[in-house]
VOFI-873640 format. One record per residue (C-alpha): residue in one letter; y, x, z. Coordinates in steps of 0.1 Angstrom, whole numbers, plus 5000, padded with zeros to 4 digits. Layout:
N
AYXZ/...
//
This chain:
201
X323587308237/X325287138267/X322787308290/X323587648275/X327287598280/X326787478316/X324687778324/X327088018311/X329787868331/X327687918362/X327088288352/X330788338346/X331588178380/X328888398396/X330488708382/X333788618396/X332588538431/X330288838435/X332989038451/X332888818483/X329588978493/X330889338487/X334389328501/X334489668516/X337789768501/X341189738518/X342689408522/X344989408491/X345389198461/X346889488441/X344189738441/X340389778444/X337890068442/X335089988417/X332790228436/X333190008467/X331489708448/X327789698441/X326389598408/X325489228407/X322189078393/X323288798370/X319988598373/X320188578411/X323888488410/X323288228384/X320588068405/X322688078436/X325687918418/X323687608409/X324287298429/X321687038436/X322986808409/X323087068382/X320087278391/X317487058372/X319487048342/X320087428339/X316987578354/X314987578322/X317887748304/X318088018332/X314388078327/X314888138289/X317888348295/X316488548325/X314988838305/X318488908289/X320388848322/X317889068341/X318889368319/X322589338328/X324589418359/X328389338365/X331289398388/X334289158388/X337489348395/X339989098382/X339588718377/X340788398395/X338588468426/X337888838425/X339289118445/X342489118424/X343088748417/X344588638384/X344288298366/X344988448331/X342888758328/X339388888337/X338389248339/X334889338347/X332489628344/X329289568326/X326089778325/X323489678300/X319889828299/X318690038269/X317289828241/X318889498252/X319989248226/X322989028238/X322488738213/X325088578192/X327888378211/X331488268207/X334388138228/X337988038224/X339288348244/X339888688230/X338188988245/X337989368246/X334989588250/X335689948259/X332690168259/X332390428287/X328790538283/X325890478259/X325790358224/X325490008208/X325889818176/X328489558183/X328889288157/X331989088152/X331888818126/X330789018095/X331489358109/X329089588126/X330689868147/X328590158158/X330190198192/X329890518215/X331990638245/X335690588238/X335090308213/X337389998219/X336389668201/X338489348199/X336889028195/X339288748181/X339188398195/X336288198181/X334488498164/X330688508165/X329788828182/X326989008200/X325589348206/X322389568206/X322089878230/X320890168209/X321190458235/X318390568258/X320690528287/X322490208299/X325490088280/X328590078302/X331589888292/X334889778307/X335289408295/X338589228293/X339188868285/X342588688287/X344288358282/X346688388254/X350188228255/X349887858250/X346187828258/X345787558284/X341987538288/X339987708317/X338688058313/X334987928314/X335087648289/X334187648252/X331487928256/X328587878231/X325488078232/X324288038196/X320688158200/X318388228230/X317088578233/X313688678219/X311588778249/X309989048226/X313389198220/X314289248256/X313289558275/X311289568307/X313689488337/X315289788351/X315089838389/X318389798405/X318490168417/X318390268381/X321990128378/X324890338391/X328590288392/X330890358363/X333190638370/X336490608350/X338690908342/
//
Protein backbone atom coordinates (compact mmCIF):
# COMPACT_ATOMS: atom_id res chain seq x y z
CA UNK A 1 0.00 0.00 0.00
CA UNK A 2 2.87 2.40 0.75
CA UNK A 3 4.15 1.92 -2.79
CA UNK A 4 0.73 2.79 -4.19
CA UNK A 5 0.48 5.95 -2.09
CA UNK A 6 4.02 6.91 -3.09
CA UNK A 7 3.30 6.37 -6.77
CA UNK A 8 0.10 8.40 -6.71
CA UNK A 9 1.98 11.26 -5.08
CA UNK A 10 4.43 11.13 -7.98
CA UNK A 11 1.62 11.12 -10.55
CA UNK A 12 -0.07 14.07 -8.83
CA UNK A 13 3.20 15.97 -8.81
CA UNK A 14 3.72 15.11 -12.47
CA UNK A 15 0.30 16.53 -13.33
CA UNK A 16 1.11 19.78 -11.56
CA UNK A 17 4.53 20.33 -13.16
CA UNK A 18 3.50 19.35 -16.69
CA UNK A 19 2.79 22.97 -17.57
CA UNK A 20 6.51 23.77 -17.45
CA UNK A 21 7.08 22.11 -20.83
CA UNK A 22 4.08 23.72 -22.46
CA UNK A 23 4.34 27.29 -21.19
CA UNK A 24 3.25 29.08 -24.35
CA UNK A 25 0.70 31.35 -22.68
CA UNK A 26 1.30 34.94 -21.58
CA UNK A 27 3.46 35.43 -18.51
CA UNK A 28 0.60 35.82 -16.04
CA UNK A 29 -0.48 34.10 -12.85
CA UNK A 30 -4.10 35.13 -13.29
CA UNK A 31 -5.09 33.47 -16.56
CA UNK A 32 -4.21 30.60 -18.88
CA UNK A 33 -5.59 29.31 -22.19
CA UNK A 34 -6.12 25.57 -21.89
CA UNK A 35 -5.69 25.17 -25.65
CA UNK A 36 -2.08 26.34 -25.31
CA UNK A 37 -1.22 23.37 -23.07
CA UNK A 38 -0.80 19.93 -24.63
CA UNK A 39 -2.30 16.83 -23.08
CA UNK A 40 0.18 15.03 -20.82
CA UNK A 41 0.86 11.28 -20.65
CA UNK A 42 0.67 10.21 -17.00
CA UNK A 43 2.92 7.14 -17.38
CA UNK A 44 5.77 9.16 -18.85
CA UNK A 45 5.36 11.90 -16.27
CA UNK A 46 5.26 9.38 -13.40
CA UNK A 47 8.49 7.78 -14.55
CA UNK A 48 10.19 11.15 -15.04
CA UNK A 49 9.14 12.22 -11.54
CA UNK A 50 10.87 9.29 -9.87
CA UNK A 51 14.16 10.08 -8.19
CA UNK A 52 16.91 7.49 -7.99
CA UNK A 53 16.06 6.77 -4.35
CA UNK A 54 12.40 6.02 -5.02
CA UNK A 55 12.56 4.50 -8.49
CA UNK A 56 13.06 0.89 -7.44
CA UNK A 57 10.28 1.08 -4.84
CA UNK A 58 7.67 2.48 -7.23
CA UNK A 59 8.65 0.97 -10.58
CA UNK A 60 6.66 -2.22 -10.08
CA UNK A 61 3.58 -0.23 -9.10
CA UNK A 62 3.94 1.96 -12.19
CA UNK A 63 4.07 -1.16 -14.36
CA UNK A 64 0.84 -2.45 -12.80
CA UNK A 65 -0.87 0.92 -13.14
CA UNK A 66 0.48 1.69 -16.61
CA UNK A 67 -2.50 0.27 -18.56
CA UNK A 68 -4.88 2.55 -16.66
CA UNK A 69 -2.61 5.60 -16.69
CA UNK A 70 -1.91 5.19 -20.41
CA UNK A 71 -5.64 5.58 -21.06
CA UNK A 72 -5.64 9.03 -19.42
CA UNK A 73 -4.41 12.49 -20.37
CA UNK A 74 -4.38 15.60 -18.20
CA UNK A 75 -3.77 19.35 -18.21
CA UNK A 76 -2.92 21.15 -14.97
CA UNK A 77 -4.38 24.66 -14.95
CA UNK A 78 -4.42 25.53 -11.25
CA UNK A 79 -2.30 23.91 -8.51
CA UNK A 80 0.73 24.90 -6.43
CA UNK A 81 3.13 24.79 -9.40
CA UNK A 82 0.80 25.20 -12.37
CA UNK A 83 0.22 28.13 -14.73
CA UNK A 84 -2.07 29.65 -12.11
CA UNK A 85 -0.38 28.82 -8.79
CA UNK A 86 -2.50 28.15 -5.72
CA UNK A 87 -1.67 26.16 -2.61
CA UNK A 88 -5.26 25.34 -1.68
CA UNK A 89 -6.95 24.29 -4.92
CA UNK A 90 -6.26 22.13 -7.97
CA UNK A 91 -8.15 22.46 -11.25
CA UNK A 92 -7.27 20.06 -14.04
CA UNK A 93 -8.77 18.83 -17.28
CA UNK A 94 -8.87 15.07 -17.68
CA UNK A 95 -9.53 12.98 -20.77
CA UNK A 96 -10.05 9.24 -20.30
CA UNK A 97 -10.30 6.66 -23.09
CA UNK A 98 -13.53 4.76 -23.80
CA UNK A 99 -13.92 1.61 -21.69
CA UNK A 100 -11.41 2.65 -19.04
CA UNK A 101 -12.06 1.61 -15.45
CA UNK A 102 -10.57 4.01 -12.88
CA UNK A 103 -10.46 1.71 -9.89
CA UNK A 104 -11.62 2.40 -6.34
CA UNK A 105 -9.68 5.01 -4.41
CA UNK A 106 -10.14 7.57 -1.64
CA UNK A 107 -8.41 10.61 -0.18
CA UNK A 108 -8.99 13.16 2.58
CA UNK A 109 -9.76 16.09 0.25
CA UNK A 110 -13.15 16.74 -1.40
CA UNK A 111 -13.35 16.96 -5.17
CA UNK A 112 -15.70 17.77 -8.04
CA UNK A 113 -16.07 16.08 -11.44
CA UNK A 114 -17.84 18.11 -14.13
CA UNK A 115 -18.47 16.14 -17.32
CA UNK A 116 -17.87 18.01 -20.57
CA UNK A 117 -18.04 15.13 -23.06
CA UNK A 118 -18.78 11.42 -23.00
CA UNK A 119 -20.63 9.23 -20.55
CA UNK A 120 -19.52 7.33 -17.46
CA UNK A 121 -20.80 5.49 -14.44
CA UNK A 122 -19.28 7.36 -11.51
CA UNK A 123 -19.69 5.74 -8.14
CA UNK A 124 -19.34 7.53 -4.83
CA UNK A 125 -19.73 5.38 -1.72
CA UNK A 126 -22.97 3.42 -2.31
CA UNK A 127 -24.31 5.66 -5.09
CA UNK A 128 -23.79 5.16 -8.83
CA UNK A 129 -24.29 8.22 -11.03
CA UNK A 130 -24.92 7.82 -14.75
CA UNK A 131 -22.97 10.89 -15.82
CA UNK A 132 -23.26 12.68 -19.17
CA UNK A 133 -22.31 16.17 -20.41
CA UNK A 134 -23.43 18.73 -17.84
CA UNK A 135 -23.34 16.30 -14.89
CA UNK A 136 -21.48 17.56 -11.83
CA UNK A 137 -20.49 15.06 -9.12
CA UNK A 138 -19.20 15.91 -5.65
CA UNK A 139 -16.96 13.43 -3.82
CA UNK A 140 -16.92 14.05 -0.03
CA UNK A 141 -13.66 13.69 1.91
CA UNK A 142 -12.73 10.05 2.47
CA UNK A 143 -15.48 8.60 0.25
CA UNK A 144 -14.53 5.56 -1.82
CA UNK A 145 -15.08 6.38 -5.49
CA UNK A 146 -14.15 5.47 -9.05
CA UNK A 147 -15.59 5.45 -12.55
CA UNK A 148 -16.07 3.48 -15.76
CA UNK A 149 -16.21 5.23 -19.13
CA UNK A 150 -19.30 3.99 -20.98
CA UNK A 151 -19.26 6.12 -24.14
CA UNK A 152 -17.53 5.36 -27.44
CA UNK A 153 -15.76 8.71 -27.23
CA UNK A 154 -13.27 9.82 -24.56
CA UNK A 155 -14.66 11.08 -21.28
CA UNK A 156 -13.68 14.72 -20.79
CA UNK A 157 -14.03 16.20 -17.34
CA UNK A 158 -13.06 19.31 -15.44
CA UNK A 159 -11.69 18.13 -12.10
CA UNK A 160 -11.44 20.31 -9.00
CA UNK A 161 -9.95 19.43 -5.61
CA UNK A 162 -9.46 21.83 -2.73
CA UNK A 163 -8.14 22.08 0.79
CA UNK A 164 -11.06 22.85 3.14
CA UNK A 165 -10.75 25.35 5.96
CA UNK A 166 -8.83 23.81 8.83
CA UNK A 167 -7.13 21.10 6.74
CA UNK A 168 -3.38 21.32 7.32
CA UNK A 169 -2.10 18.35 5.31
CA UNK A 170 -0.56 18.56 1.86
CA UNK A 171 -2.69 18.14 -1.25
CA UNK A 172 -0.99 14.86 -2.16
CA UNK A 173 -0.98 12.97 1.14
CA UNK A 174 -3.52 10.39 2.19
CA UNK A 175 -4.41 9.06 -1.28
CA UNK A 176 -5.22 5.34 -1.23
CA UNK A 177 -5.68 3.28 -4.37
CA UNK A 178 -7.79 0.39 -3.07
CA UNK A 179 -7.34 -1.96 -6.02
CA UNK A 180 -5.00 -2.29 -8.97
CA UNK A 181 -6.68 -2.22 -12.39
CA UNK A 182 -7.44 -5.51 -14.10
CA UNK A 183 -5.41 -5.49 -17.35
CA UNK A 184 -8.33 -7.22 -19.07
CA UNK A 185 -10.61 -4.30 -18.19
CA UNK A 186 -8.41 -1.60 -19.77
CA UNK A 187 -8.77 -0.68 -23.46
CA UNK A 188 -5.87 -0.66 -25.87
CA UNK A 189 -3.78 2.49 -25.38
CA UNK A 190 -5.01 5.38 -27.46
CA UNK A 191 -2.53 7.19 -29.69
CA UNK A 192 -1.81 10.69 -28.48
CA UNK A 193 -3.27 12.24 -31.63
CA UNK A 194 -6.65 10.74 -30.72
CA UNK A 195 -6.81 13.14 -27.79
CA UNK A 196 -7.83 16.72 -28.47
CA UNK A 197 -8.40 19.78 -26.28
CA UNK A 198 -11.55 20.35 -24.31
CA UNK A 199 -13.41 23.41 -25.54
CA UNK A 200 -15.33 25.03 -22.73
CA UNK A 201 -18.38 27.21 -23.46
